[in-house]
Each structure stands twice: as C-alpha cells, then as structure tokens.
C-alpha angles and dihedrals in degrees: 000000000000117000123200127214107253098020116247092243091057095053124101121262090250092055092048090051089051090054092051092043095055107038093163089067096053136056122248095258092056090049093051092048092047092050090050090050090050089055092047092051093045094230109184119250089235091061092048092050091047091053091050090049092052092047090052092048091051090054091048091050091050091049090049091052091051093048093051099042112117140178123272132201090256090062090061094042102044102032110017098156093053093044093048091048090052090051092050092053095039093142087071090054090056091050090052093051100258094130098160094047091049091053 
C-alpha cells in the first residue's frame, strides 16, 4: 500500500479539496483516500464544486498567459541564441501553448 507524506487523512480540508479538484496531478490511490476523507468530514457538495471550479479557472488563466506571451526586445538583446532557436522551431511553441510566440 502506498503511504503519503503527510497522510491524506492528516491534511487540511483545503489540501484535500485541492487533491480532488486536480485529479490529473495525483494518482488514483490518493484520489480515493481524499474522496473517503471528504465523506468522513461531511464536506458539502457545494464546497467541492466550488473548489473544482476555481481549479479549472486557474488552469484556464495559465493557458491564457501562455497563449499571449510574446517576445520583447530584451529577449533578443540578452539571449539571442535561445530566442532565435525558439523562432526556428516555432511549431513546438504552438504545441506547448505559446500561440502568440509561434505567430
């Protein structure tokens, strides 16, 4: 059996809600333990849904930041080899979500 440090049952309610809200970041055993702990603590469904909503919005904000990141003059002055290499392989930037840099 996998043990977590600290154990799921010893974590705060906020931490447990974070586990349940971002299942892609945790393994299945941690999710099951977190869901069991939610039932034991009688956390309202509204609070769980709210936590999932905020986690989704945080992901959307991060994706928006990536998509709108662009080059600046300082990129070309202070690190020209790296910047030029990124421009040459711009299809990789698009795959990684850097839409504006790829364009």
